[in-house]
Structure formats: C-alpha cells, structure tokens
N, C-alpha and C positions, 0 to 999 in steps of 0.2 A: 670681172675679175680675170678674164681670157687675157686682156689687153693688158695690164701686168703682171702677168703672167707671160706676156710676149712680148713685155720692155723688159724683163728678166731674163729672159732668153738675152734678144738682138747683144744686151750690153758684154752679158759672157760671150757670146760668139767673138763679135767685134770688139772686142775690151781687155777680154780678159779678163772681169772685175765680178766678183760673184758677190749681189748684196745680202744680206745676211740677215737682213731679217721678213718675211712677207707676212707680215702685219702689216694694221693699218695707221697711215697717216706716222707712217717713220721714211725720214729723209735721209737719216747719214747712216751712211752705206755702213761706220765698222760697229754701229751698237752691236750686240750680241746675238739680240731678238727681244721680242717682246713674249712673255714667260705665254700668258693665256695662248700664245699660236706658234712655241718654240716644238721643235721635235720632239719625239721621245727620244733619241738619241742625245740631243744634246740637254733633254732636260736629265737625265738621266748619269751624265758625266759633266760636270764643264770644261774636263781636259776634251773630249770631243774637236777635233777641229769642221769647220764648215762647207759641209759638198753639199751641191747641187739636190743632194734628193731629202736636207733637211730642209729648203726653201720651199724647192714640193710639196713636202710633207704638211707645212708652214699654210702654203695658201688652201689645202684642205679643213685644216684649224678654222685659217680667216672663214671660209663659206659658210661649216660647218654653225660657226659662233651666230653669223649672224640673220642664215636662216633660222638658225633656234628662236632667236629675239624678235625677229620682224613676220614670218612667217604660220599663218597658219595649219597648226600641229598634232597629232594628239597625243604628246609629253609633255600639255601644256604644265600640268597639276606636278610635275618631279622636274619640272625647269631649272627651276634654283640649283637643285638638290645636281644634277645636270651639271649643271654650267661650274657651284664650286669641287666636282670631281675630274670634270674633264680640263679644264682650263685653269684653277686658281690652286690646286689641293700640291702640296708641298709636305715633304719632310726631313729635318736637320737632322741632317745620317754625318755624324762627327765631326760636326762643322761645314761639311757641304751638303748646301742646300740642293736637294733631289723633287721630279716631279712627277715622275715620266711614269707613273703607274695608271691614273684614271686615264691618260689615253693610253697608254700598253693596254691596261686590261681592255676598253672600246675597241680595239684593233682587233687585237686577238682571240678576244674570246665572245664578242661583243654586245657586251655588256652595258645596256643604259638605251643606246642606240640603235644597234647594228642584230644579226637575225638571233643571236639569242638572247633578247631582249622581249618580253613579251606584254604587249606585243612590240612590234620593232616597230619605228621611227616611221611613222609617214606622216604628208604633210597635202592638207584637205583641196583636191583638186588638181597636183603637181608628181601624177604620175611620170615623167624623164625624171624629174629632181631626185624619186625616190631610186629611180634606176640609179640614178646618177653615184649618187651618195653611197651605193650596195656596191659599188663597181666601184668606187675608189675607196672603201673597205678592205675590201678583196684586193684590190691593188696593192693595198701598207700592208695588208697583211699576209700575201705572198713574198714581198719584198722584205721581211720583219723574219721570218719561214728558213727563208735564205741564208739570208743572211746569218742567224741562230746556228742552223745545222753548218754554214761553213766555220762559224765558232769554233762551236764542237770539236771539228774534224779539225782546225790545229789544235785545239789543246790536244788532242788524240796525241793526233801529232811531234808535241811538244811532249808527250809523258812516255809512247813506245816508237821512239825515233826509228829502232830497229822492225815497224811494221809498216812502212813505208808503201812500200810497195800494195798494201791493202790496203790501207786508209785510204793515200793518194785519188786513186780512180773513183771514191764514191763518193768525195766533194762534187757538193751541188755549185754550179759555179756563180755568182755574185752578177746580181745584178748590175749593168754599169748604168753610168751617170750617166751617158745619154741614151740607154736604154730607157732609162728611167725618165727623163724631161720628156721623149719622143713620146708614149706610155700615156703619162698623164697629160701631155695636147690634143692626142686622140681621145679620152676620154671626152675633151672639154670640145671637143669639135664634134665629137658625138652627139655631147649633150645640148647644144645649142642650134646641131643639124637637123 
C-alpha cells in the first residue's frame, strides 16, 4: 500500500499527472474511480474534480476494505453490513447517483468502525494497525471539519458581504493538498516504522 502511495506521489510530482483512482487493479488513468473506494467528496457530487486528497482518501478505503476481509477483527458478525454501508451503499438523488453517506458517517461519527462504535473496530493481535486506522479516521475527520467550516464561512460571506471584515478572519485555513499528502505519508511511515 505504501509503495502504491509513493508511486502516485512520484507521478504527480514529476509528471504533474494525478491518477484518478486509488482503488485496486485500476491501470486506467482516466477512470473516475472505483465506486467502493471513491472519496466522500466524489461520491457526494459527480461534479467534483479530482484532487490529491481524493486519491489519498481512496487509499484509506482500499486498506480498510481488505483488512476487514482478510484480517481477524471483532466486527466479523457485522462484516456484511459494514461492507454494504461503507463501500456499496448508494442513493439515486433526482437522477444523480450518490454514495457518500456511509463513508461520511463512518468518518465524522465513527459509526461501525471508529470511536463511536461499540465496541470500536479492533484487529486481533495488531495494535499498530488499530492505532493507524484510528489516526487515519481522525485525519479525515479533521480535514472534513475544516472544509465544512470554510464552506459555511463562504456561504455566510455570500449572504452577508457587508460582514466580510468580521467573517473572513474567522475562516479556518483549508488543508493544502501537499500538506495532506505529507500527513498521510507520515502516518504510513509511522505505521510501518
């Protein structure tokens, strides 16, 4: 997984190309993504353009999917439900297919796999993997919270342009794409180290 992450990083840095799918077995660079592993943003609106953060998030979903299927954990009885809710779920919203709800809920509330699940997801005899997944979920939750707060501030600015001197300083800084890439790489290095 780390090697694939490094490959994506090098191609982006050296060739300025972004592979649109962090999913498995996808060698086609122009595919929108593999549904099961697409980011929350891309599943929420097919109009979103690809960013590094979408690919980085895809790596988390690929990793979670395979460790749920192939490693011993305490959620085996709920496995079918978890796989459906996080990876397969979709709704048809006025002709646009969306599927972000399960992933969004897992990240923002910890439902099924995180801090709000009881019991939380644990891998038998693998505390570093548990810690890694917890840190990745916290990382994603933090990024989503910052993006949501910034979006709400922009909406307020559009509604109340006369209040920009008050609203603008309160806007949280958005995480930069490079910052996210470096953070995810550090999490992988920590887990492997």
